[in-house]
C-alpha positions as CSV (number, residue, x, y, z in Angstrom):
1,M,100.6,146.2,114.5
2,A,102.3,144.5,111.3
3,G,102.4,140.8,112.0
4,K,102.1,138.6,109.2
5,F,100.2,135.6,109.9
6,R,100.3,131.8,108.0
7,F,98.9,129.2,109.9
8,T,99.8,125.5,110.5
9,F,98.7,122.4,112.2
10,G,100.1,118.7,112.1
11,P,98.0,115.5,110.9
12,W,98.1,114.7,114.8
13,N,95.6,117.2,115.3
14,I,92.8,115.2,113.1
15,H,92.6,112.1,115.7
16,E,90.2,109.2,116.7
17,G,89.6,110.6,120.0
18,A,91.2,107.5,122.0
19,D,92.4,108.7,125.4
20,P,93.8,106.5,128.2
21,F,90.3,105.6,129.4
22,G,88.4,104.8,126.4
23,P,89.1,103.4,122.6
24,D,88.6,105.2,119.5
25,V,85.4,107.1,118.9
26,R,86.0,108.3,115.5
27,K,87.0,106.6,111.9
28,P,90.8,106.8,111.2
29,M,91.8,109.2,108.3
30,T,95.0,109.0,106.2
31,F,97.6,111.5,105.6
32,D,96.3,111.7,102.0
33,Q,92.8,112.3,102.8
34,K,93.9,115.2,105.2
35,L,96.2,116.5,103.6
36,P,93.3,118.4,101.2
37,L,91.5,119.6,103.9
38,F,94.3,121.8,105.1
39,K,93.6,125.1,102.5
40,K,89.9,124.4,103.0
41,L,90.3,125.1,107.0
42,G,92.3,127.9,106.0
43,F,95.9,126.8,106.8
44,D,98.8,127.1,104.6
45,G,101.7,124.9,106.3
46,V,102.2,121.6,107.9
47,Q,103.7,120.3,110.5
48,F,105.3,117.1,111.0
49,H,107.0,114.4,113.2
50,D,109.7,112.7,111.5
51,D,107.6,109.6,111.0
52,D,104.5,111.6,109.9
53,A,106.9,112.7,107.4
54,V,108.3,109.2,106.6
55,P,106.4,106.2,108.2
56,E,108.9,103.7,109.4
57,L,112.1,105.6,108.8
58,N,113.7,102.9,111.7
59,N,113.8,100.2,108.7
60,L,114.4,102.6,106.1
61,T,117.8,102.9,104.5
62,A,119.4,106.7,104.2
63,A,118.5,106.4,100.2
64,K,115.3,105.2,101.0
65,I,114.1,108.1,103.8
66,K,115.4,110.6,101.2
67,A,112.8,109.2,98.7
68,E,110.0,109.0,100.7
69,A,110.6,112.7,101.8
70,K,110.7,113.7,98.1
71,A,107.5,112.2,97.2
72,L,105.8,113.8,100.3
73,K,107.4,117.4,99.3
74,A,105.5,116.6,95.4
75,K,102.3,115.8,97.5
76,L,103.0,119.1,99.8
77,D,103.5,121.2,96.4
78,N,100.7,119.8,94.8
79,E,98.1,121.0,97.7
80,G,100.3,124.8,97.6
81,L,101.3,124.0,101.1
82,Y,105.0,124.0,102.8
83,A,106.5,122.4,105.9
84,E,106.7,124.3,108.9
85,F,109.3,122.2,110.9
86,V,109.9,118.3,111.1
87,A,110.1,117.3,115.3
88,P,112.0,113.7,115.6
89,R,109.6,111.8,117.8
90,L,111.7,110.0,120.2
91,W,109.1,109.2,123.1
92,F,107.2,106.0,121.1
93,D,110.2,104.0,120.7
94,E,111.2,101.2,123.3
95,R,114.9,102.6,123.5
96,T,113.7,106.1,125.1
97,I,111.2,104.6,127.8
98,D,113.6,106.4,130.0
99,G,114.9,109.9,127.6
100,G,116.7,109.7,124.7
101,F,119.2,112.5,125.1
102,T,119.6,112.0,128.9
103,S,118.8,108.2,129.1
104,N,120.9,106.5,131.5
105,C,121.8,103.8,128.7
106,P,124.3,105.0,125.9
107,K,122.9,102.8,123.2
108,C,119.9,104.7,123.8
109,R,121.3,108.0,123.9
110,A,123.5,107.0,120.4
111,F,119.8,105.8,119.2
112,A,118.4,109.5,120.0
113,K,121.4,111.1,118.2
114,E,120.9,109.4,114.8
115,R,116.8,109.9,115.0
116,F,117.7,113.3,115.4
117,K,120.0,113.3,112.5
118,K,117.5,111.2,110.2
119,S,114.8,114.4,111.4
120,I,117.1,117.0,109.8
121,D,117.8,115.2,106.8
122,I,114.0,114.9,106.2
123,A,113.7,118.5,106.7
124,N,116.1,119.3,104.3
125,V,114.4,117.8,101.7
126,L,111.0,119.2,102.7
127,G,112.6,122.7,102.8
128,A,111.4,123.0,106.3
129,P,113.9,125.7,107.9
130,L,113.5,124.4,111.2
131,I,113.4,121.3,113.7
132,V,111.4,121.8,116.9
133,L,112.2,119.5,119.9
134,W,109.7,118.3,122.4
135,F,111.6,117.2,125.5
136,A,109.1,114.4,126.3
137,R,110.5,112.2,128.2
138,E,113.8,114.0,128.9
139,G,113.3,113.9,132.7
140,T,112.7,111.3,135.1
141,Y,110.4,110.1,137.5
142,I,112.6,109.7,140.6
143,R,115.2,113.0,141.2
144,E,118.1,110.3,142.2
145,A,117.7,107.9,138.9
146,K,119.6,110.8,137.1
147,D,122.0,113.8,137.5
148,S,120.6,116.9,136.5
149,K,123.7,118.4,135.3
150,V,124.5,115.7,133.2
151,A,121.3,115.2,131.5
152,V,121.2,119.4,130.5
153,E,125.1,119.0,129.4
154,R,123.6,115.9,127.5
155,I,121.1,117.9,125.9
156,A,122.9,120.6,125.2
157,Q,125.6,118.6,123.5
158,V,123.3,116.8,121.1
159,I,121.9,119.8,119.8
160,D,125.7,121.2,119.4
161,E,126.3,118.3,117.6
162,M,123.7,118.7,115.6
163,L,124.0,122.5,114.4
164,E,127.6,121.4,113.7
165,Y,125.8,118.8,111.8
166,D,123.6,121.0,109.1
167,K,125.0,124.2,109.4
168,K,121.7,126.0,108.4
169,I,119.2,123.9,110.4
170,K,117.3,126.4,113.4
171,I,116.2,124.5,116.2
172,A,113.6,125.2,118.2
173,V,112.8,123.8,121.8
174,E,109.3,123.3,122.7
175,P,109.3,123.8,127.1
176,K,107.0,121.9,129.3
177,P,107.3,121.5,132.6
178,N,105.3,118.4,133.4
179,E,103.9,115.3,131.7
180,P,105.0,112.6,130.6
181,M,107.8,112.8,132.8
182,D,107.1,113.7,136.7
183,H,110.4,116.2,136.6
184,T,111.5,117.9,133.4
185,Y,114.6,119.4,132.6
186,I,113.9,122.3,130.3
187,P,110.3,123.5,132.0
188,T,110.2,127.0,130.1
189,T,111.1,129.6,127.8
190,G,113.9,130.8,129.9
191,H,115.3,127.3,130.2
192,A,115.0,126.9,126.8
193,I,117.2,130.1,125.9
194,A,119.6,129.1,128.7
195,L,119.9,126.1,127.0
196,G,121.2,127.4,123.5
197,L,123.7,129.3,125.2
198,L,125.6,125.9,125.8
199,T,125.9,125.5,122.1
200,R,128.2,126.3,119.5
201,D,126.0,128.9,118.0
202,P,122.6,130.1,120.4
203,S,121.4,132.2,117.4
204,R,120.0,129.2,115.8
205,V,118.6,128.1,119.0
206,G,115.3,129.3,120.2
207,V,112.0,128.3,121.2
208,N,108.5,127.3,120.0
209,I,106.2,128.2,122.8
210,E,102.7,126.6,123.3
211,S,100.0,128.3,125.3
212,A,99.0,124.9,127.5
213,H,102.5,124.0,128.1
214,C,102.8,127.6,129.8
215,I,99.6,127.6,131.6
216,L,100.6,124.3,133.1
217,A,103.7,126.1,134.3
218,N,101.2,129.0,136.1
219,L,102.8,131.6,133.5
220,D,101.2,133.5,131.1
221,P,101.9,132.5,127.7
222,S,101.8,135.9,126.0
223,D,104.5,136.9,128.6
224,E,106.4,134.0,127.5
225,M,106.1,135.0,124.3
226,G,107.4,138.5,124.8
227,F,110.4,137.2,126.7
228,A,111.4,134.8,124.0
229,L,110.7,138.3,121.3
230,A,113.1,140.2,123.4
231,H,116.0,137.6,122.7
232,N,114.5,137.5,119.0
233,K,114.1,133.5,119.8
234,L,110.4,132.6,118.9
235,F,110.9,130.4,116.4
236,S,107.2,129.1,116.2
237,V,104.3,128.7,118.7
238,H,101.6,126.4,119.0
239,L,98.3,128.4,120.4
240,N,95.9,126.2,122.3
241,D,94.0,126.7,125.5
242,Q,93.8,124.9,128.9
243,N,91.8,124.7,131.8
244,S,94.2,125.3,134.7
245,L,97.0,122.7,136.0
246,K,95.9,119.9,134.5
247,F,96.8,117.4,131.9
248,D,97.6,118.9,128.4
249,Q,93.9,119.5,127.1
250,D,95.2,121.1,123.7
251,K,91.8,123.0,123.6
252,S,90.5,125.2,121.0
253,F,92.4,128.7,121.2
254,G,90.4,131.3,123.0
255,A,87.9,128.6,124.4
256,V,89.3,129.0,128.0
257,D,90.4,132.0,128.5
258,I,89.6,134.6,125.5
259,R,91.8,137.4,127.5
260,R,94.4,135.4,128.0
261,A,94.1,134.3,124.2
262,F,93.6,138.1,123.3
263,N,96.8,138.8,124.8
264,Q,98.8,136.2,123.1
265,V,97.4,137.6,119.5
266,R,98.2,141.3,120.3
267,I,102.0,140.8,121.6
268,L,102.7,138.6,118.3
269,D,100.9,141.7,116.1
270,K,102.3,144.0,118.1
271,H,105.8,142.9,117.4
272,S,105.6,142.1,113.8
273,Y,105.6,138.2,114.2
274,G,105.9,136.4,110.8
275,K,108.0,138.9,109.4
276,N,111.0,136.7,108.8
277,G,108.4,133.6,107.6
278,E,107.5,132.6,111.5
279,S,104.5,130.2,111.2
280,V,101.0,130.5,113.5
281,G,101.2,126.7,114.7
282,L,97.8,125.4,116.2
283,D,98.2,122.4,118.4
284,V,94.7,121.7,119.0
285,K,92.5,118.7,119.5
286,V,88.8,117.7,118.9
287,M,86.8,116.9,121.8
288,R,86.5,113.5,122.2
289,T,82.6,113.9,122.2
290,Q,82.7,115.5,118.7
291,K,81.0,113.6,116.1
292,Q,82.4,112.2,112.7
293,D,81.1,114.8,110.4
294,V,81.8,117.7,112.5
295,N,85.4,116.7,113.6
296,L,87.5,119.9,112.3
297,K,85.6,122.5,113.9
298,H,88.8,122.8,116.5
299,L,90.6,123.8,113.7
300,S,88.6,126.3,111.7
301,N,87.1,127.8,115.1
302,S,91.0,128.6,116.1
303,I,91.5,130.5,113.3
304,T,88.2,132.4,113.4
305,I,89.1,133.4,117.1
306,F,92.6,134.2,116.1
307,N,91.4,136.3,113.8
308,D,88.1,138.1,115.6
309,L,90.7,139.2,118.1
310,L,93.5,140.0,115.9
311,A,90.6,142.2,114.3
312,I,89.6,143.5,118.2
313,S,93.3,144.1,118.9
314,R,93.9,146.3,115.6
315,G,90.6,148.5,116.3
316,L,91.3,149.9,119.5
317,N,92.0,153.1,120.0
318,Q,96.0,153.3,120.8
319,K,95.8,157.3,121.9
320,L,93.3,156.4,124.4
321,I,95.4,153.4,126.0
322,D,98.7,155.8,125.7
323,E,96.7,158.5,127.7
324,L,95.3,155.9,130.3
325,I,98.8,154.7,130.5
326,A,100.1,157.9,131.2
327,A,97.4,158.8,133.7
328,R,98.2,155.3,135.3
329,D,94.4,154.9,135.0
330,Y,94.6,151.0,134.9
331,E,90.8,150.8,136.0
332,E,89.6,152.1,132.7
333,L,92.4,150.6,130.9
334,E,91.3,147.4,132.1
335,L,87.5,148.5,131.6
336,L,88.4,149.3,128.1
337,I,89.7,146.1,127.2
338,I,86.6,144.3,129.2
339,H,84.2,146.3,126.7
340,A,86.1,145.6,123.6
341,L,86.1,142.0,124.1
342,M,82.5,141.8,124.6
343,G,81.6,143.8,121.6
344,K,80.7,147.2,123.6
């Protein structure tokens, strides 16, 4: 057990609580108000969308984007924080209503590609070695509207061009089986890794595995992490939790299924996740009912649960576990794990 864990979250994880069925319930906080909270909550780094880092970047020149990114880097340095990654936010623009890379509109695809390049430029200024790609609208509501073979090829071609555009940047695909699109083209870890094989440098294309997205695909997050680790492709994780096959809830890590969370912590630690600088990212949303003065507990609670489960995992009697496995007494092994999680 030799994991080395640094934690990150994105500024969107502190929010006002609006949802499709109701308005804001908390007062907004500026990014500058959020930034000093990272260290206080136990975090070392920040996740960014491109327009978190440089607001209104579509309306800025390349020089202005670089200047804004430099100013942000100074703020991060002042707080002792690092930028984990930059993610192009392609799903809010009117040109990406039908997808960015897989849009049927050539001009829309060109816009998405240029936005990707801007994200890489911002990442370089911030010192972030990673781009995360969540394919929010790279899919379709009706299968006959798009050719899935062409769509996958278009995605791979863009990634290939970005690998050529920047010879050092790494790209982590964040798979999700549904929402907001009904049919998505890269729904699982296996799809994401296979996508990388269509590019010029598969070694620089990996995955960012989110717990809830795995659950929505009816898969176990720790198994998906193990699959990615076996391929040396686990570039980042987004830990959270999920109630069954519903909408993407982003609940606090371990809040629903403590054993499922335990196994995520255990496999990361067992295989020395973080030794190459990878981060433990959290993508957790505060409950809408939480009041303003206690609206950060989802973040601190998630780290506490992670570290508690880490201590439980490292405290297990590995010799006894090995003996039970050799004896194929899995019922006794299961009781051992349950008792450990119950504090017995």
